[in-house]
C-alpha atoms as an extended CHARMM CRD file, in Angstrom:
* protein
*
        79  EXT
         1         1  MET       CA           -192.6640000000      -35.5850000000      116.4610000000  PROA      1               0.0000000000
         2         2  LYS       CA           -192.7650000000      -32.0230000000      117.7850000000  PROA      2               0.0000000000
         3         3  ALA       CA           -195.3010000000      -30.6250000000      120.2340000000  PROA      3               0.0000000000
         4         4  LYS       CA           -196.0490000000      -27.1240000000      121.4340000000  PROA      4               0.0000000000
         5         5  VAL       CA           -197.5370000000      -26.6170000000      124.8830000000  PROA      5               0.0000000000
         6         6  TYR       CA           -199.1570000000      -23.3280000000      125.8750000000  PROA      6               0.0000000000
         7         7  VAL       CA           -199.7310000000      -22.7810000000      129.5990000000  PROA      7               0.0000000000
         8         8  THR       CA           -201.8240000000      -19.8330000000      130.7830000000  PROA      8               0.0000000000
         9         9  LEU       CA           -203.3730000000      -18.7390000000      134.0360000000  PROA      9               0.0000000000
        10        10  LYS       CA           -207.0420000000      -19.5870000000      134.3760000000  PROA      10              0.0000000000
        11        11  LYS       CA           -209.4920000000      -16.7260000000      134.0250000000  PROA      11              0.0000000000
        12        12  GLY       CA           -210.0470000000      -15.1060000000      137.4070000000  PROA      12              0.0000000000
        13        13  VAL       CA           -206.5530000000      -15.9300000000      138.6950000000  PROA      13              0.0000000000
        14        14  LEU       CA           -204.5900000000      -12.7660000000      139.4430000000  PROA      14              0.0000000000
        15        15  ASP       CA           -201.5250000000      -12.2070000000      137.2550000000  PROA      15              0.0000000000
        16        16  PRO       CA           -199.1900000000       -9.7560000000      139.0350000000  PROA      16              0.0000000000
        17        17  GLN       CA           -196.4400000000      -10.2590000000      136.4510000000  PROA      17              0.0000000000
        18        18  GLY       CA           -198.8580000000       -9.4640000000      133.6310000000  PROA      18              0.0000000000
        19        19  LYS       CA           -200.0930000000       -6.3670000000      135.4860000000  PROA      19              0.0000000000
        20        20  ALA       CA           -196.5080000000       -5.1620000000      135.9970000000  PROA      20              0.0000000000
        21        21  VAL       CA           -195.5790000000       -5.6370000000      132.3370000000  PROA      21              0.0000000000
        22        22  GLY       CA           -198.8420000000       -4.0500000000      131.2030000000  PROA      22              0.0000000000
        23        23  GLY       CA           -198.1940000000       -1.0570000000      133.4730000000  PROA      23              0.0000000000
        24        24  ALA       CA           -194.6410000000       -0.7240000000      132.1780000000  PROA      24              0.0000000000
        25        25  LEU       CA           -195.8440000000       -0.7280000000      128.5680000000  PROA      25              0.0000000000
        26        26  GLU       CA           -198.4220000000        1.9200000000      129.3900000000  PROA      26              0.0000000000
        27        27  SER       CA           -195.7870000000        4.0930000000      131.0730000000  PROA      27              0.0000000000
        28        28  MET       CA           -193.6610000000        3.7350000000      127.9250000000  PROA      28              0.0000000000
        29        29  GLY       CA           -196.4560000000        5.2370000000      125.8610000000  PROA      29              0.0000000000
        30        30  TYR       CA           -198.2600000000        2.1140000000      124.6510000000  PROA      30              0.0000000000
        31        31  LYS       CA           -201.7040000000        3.2910000000      125.7460000000  PROA      31              0.0000000000
        32        32  GLU       CA           -203.4880000000        0.8130000000      123.4730000000  PROA      32              0.0000000000
        33        33  VAL       CA           -202.6210000000       -2.1350000000      125.7750000000  PROA      33              0.0000000000
        34        34  LYS       CA           -205.8940000000       -2.8630000000      127.5580000000  PROA      34              0.0000000000
        35        35  ASP       CA           -204.9100000000       -6.0220000000      129.4390000000  PROA      35              0.0000000000
        36        36  LEU       CA           -201.9140000000       -8.3400000000      129.4350000000  PROA      36              0.0000000000
        37        37  ARG       CA           -201.4030000000      -11.8160000000      130.8830000000  PROA      37              0.0000000000
        38        38  ILE       CA           -198.1550000000      -13.7760000000      130.9960000000  PROA      38              0.0000000000
        39        39  GLY       CA           -197.9380000000      -17.4970000000      130.2300000000  PROA      39              0.0000000000
        40        40  LYS       CA           -195.4510000000      -20.1880000000      129.2440000000  PROA      40              0.0000000000
        41        41  PHE       CA           -194.6180000000      -21.6890000000      125.8590000000  PROA      41              0.0000000000
        42        42  ILE       CA           -192.8660000000      -25.0630000000      125.7610000000  PROA      42              0.0000000000
        43        43  GLU       CA           -191.5630000000      -26.9320000000      122.7000000000  PROA      43              0.0000000000
        44        44  ILE       CA           -190.9910000000      -30.6600000000      123.0770000000  PROA      44              0.0000000000
        45        45  GLU       CA           -189.3720000000      -33.0300000000      120.5950000000  PROA      45              0.0000000000
        46        46  LEU       CA           -190.7690000000      -36.5330000000      121.0990000000  PROA      46              0.0000000000
        47        47  ASN       CA           -190.2190000000      -40.0710000000      119.9460000000  PROA      47              0.0000000000
        48        48  GLY       CA           -193.7240000000      -41.4020000000      119.5730000000  PROA      48              0.0000000000
        49        49  SER       CA           -195.3760000000      -44.2420000000      117.7700000000  PROA      49              0.0000000000
        50        50  SER       CA           -198.8650000000      -42.8220000000      117.3270000000  PROA      50              0.0000000000
        51        51  LYS       CA           -200.5320000000      -39.4520000000      117.6530000000  PROA      51              0.0000000000
        52        52  THR       CA           -203.0390000000      -40.8810000000      120.1420000000  PROA      52              0.0000000000
        53        53  GLU       CA           -200.3060000000      -42.2400000000      122.4170000000  PROA      53              0.0000000000
        54        54  THR       CA           -198.2960000000      -39.0150000000      122.1020000000  PROA      54              0.0000000000
        55        55  GLU       CA           -201.3630000000      -36.9430000000      123.0750000000  PROA      55              0.0000000000
        56        56  LYS       CA           -201.9090000000      -39.1830000000      126.0990000000  PROA      56              0.0000000000
        57        57  ARG       CA           -198.2770000000      -38.8590000000      127.2260000000  PROA      57              0.0000000000
        58        58  LEU       CA           -198.2830000000      -35.0880000000      126.7460000000  PROA      58              0.0000000000
        59        59  LYS       CA           -201.4430000000      -34.7860000000      128.8500000000  PROA      59              0.0000000000
        60        60  GLU       CA           -199.6940000000      -36.7470000000      131.6160000000  PROA      60              0.0000000000
        61        61  MET       CA           -196.6160000000      -34.4860000000      131.3850000000  PROA      61              0.0000000000
        62        62  CYS       CA           -198.7290000000      -31.3520000000      131.6050000000  PROA      62              0.0000000000
        63        63  GLU       CA           -200.8140000000      -32.5430000000      134.5230000000  PROA      63              0.0000000000
        64        64  LYS       CA           -197.8350000000      -33.8960000000      136.4880000000  PROA      64              0.0000000000
        65        65  LEU       CA           -195.2070000000      -31.2030000000      135.8610000000  PROA      65              0.0000000000
        66        66  LEU       CA           -195.5910000000      -28.6450000000      133.0850000000  PROA      66              0.0000000000
        67        67  ALA       CA           -198.7710000000      -26.9600000000      134.3270000000  PROA      67              0.0000000000
        68        68  ASN       CA           -200.1730000000      -26.3090000000      137.7830000000  PROA      68              0.0000000000
        69        69  THR       CA           -203.7160000000      -27.3680000000      136.9150000000  PROA      69              0.0000000000
        70        70  VAL       CA           -205.1340000000      -25.7210000000      140.0360000000  PROA      70              0.0000000000
        71        71  VAL       CA           -204.4460000000      -22.2430000000      138.6190000000  PROA      71              0.0000000000
        72        72  GLU       CA           -203.3220000000      -22.8820000000      135.0140000000  PROA      72              0.0000000000
        73        73  ASP       CA           -204.8720000000      -24.1680000000      131.8060000000  PROA      73              0.0000000000
        74        74  TYR       CA           -202.8490000000      -25.7790000000      129.0390000000  PROA      74              0.0000000000
        75        75  ARG       CA           -203.2430000000      -26.4420000000      125.3520000000  PROA      75              0.0000000000
        76        76  VAL       CA           -201.1820000000      -28.8580000000      123.2410000000  PROA      76              0.0000000000
        77        77  GLU       CA           -200.4760000000      -28.7510000000      119.4980000000  PROA      77              0.0000000000
        78        78  ILE       CA           -198.7530000000      -31.6810000000      117.8000000000  PROA      78              0.0000000000
        79        79  GLU       CA           -196.9870000000      -31.0720000000      114.4790000000  PROA      79              0.0000000000
């Protein structure tokens, strides 16, 4: 089973890396970029018996290691 995990900063949390990249794009002539935020994308190949159990284990992984839930949100897609 394959899962995709998307980790993004929560709304209201400052994103200096996103601001820097957005500013660089603007200075390169890409004036249409209004706002930009940087996140993480993680692909995980899993051995799992059921989708329910896999979802539970992925939630544990995200909350314990993959995402800092104080400042980040995460979303999981299972294929």
